[in-house]
ZAMARGU-4260 file (C-alpha; in steps of 0.2 Angstrom, whole numbers, plus 5000, padded with zeros to 4 digits):
<rodrens>
0) 5208/5717/5066 | 5206/5735/5069 | 5217/5745/5081 | 5209/5751/5096 | 5210/5770/5099
5) 5212/5773/5117 | 5208/5791/5123 | 5214/5794/5141 | 5215/5811/5148 | 5228/5806/5161
10) 5218/5815/5174 | 5225/5804/5188 | 5243/5809/5185 | 5243/5824/5197 | 5236/5813/5211
15) 5250/5801/5208 | 5263/5814/5209 | 5256/5821/5226 | 5255/5803/5233 | 5273/5800/5228
20) 5280/5816/5236 | 5270/5813/5251 | 5277/5795/5252 | 5295/5802/5251 | 5291/5815/5264
25) 5283/5803/5276 | 5297/5790/5273 | 5311/5803/5277 | 5301/5809/5293 | 5298/5791/5300
30) 5315/5785/5297 | 5323/5801/5305 | 5313/5798/5320 | 5316/5779/5322 | 5327/5774/5336
35) 5330/5756/5331 | 5330/5746/5315 | 5313/5739/5318 | 5305/5756/5321 | 5313/5761/5304
40) 5305/5746/5296 | 5288/5751/5304 | 5291/5768/5298 | 5293/5762/5280 | 5276/5753/5282
45) 5268/5768/5289 | 5274/5779/5275 | 5265/5767/5263 | 5248/5769/5271 | 5249/5787/5277
50) 5234/5792/5266 | 5223/5779/5275 | 5229/5785/5292 | 5226/5803/5287 | 5208/5800/5282
55) 5205/5789/5297 | 5211/5803/5309 | 5201/5816/5299 | 5185/5806/5300 | 5188/5803/5318
60) 5191/5822/5321 | 5175/5827/5312 | 5165/5812/5321 | 5159/5806/5304
</rodrens>
């Protein structure tokens, strides 16, 4: 059986790094501003989905 030669350019690596840094920044921000434990848990969940919230607000702002 012949060995498959995978040729991937790795073009998505930069996006993963940006998302990772954004996640860490959002996590720190939301946890610092949490007044209770459950708001901290809610902040962790918000940090996971911040790109979706950002796009939603941008589309709402531009009325698309």
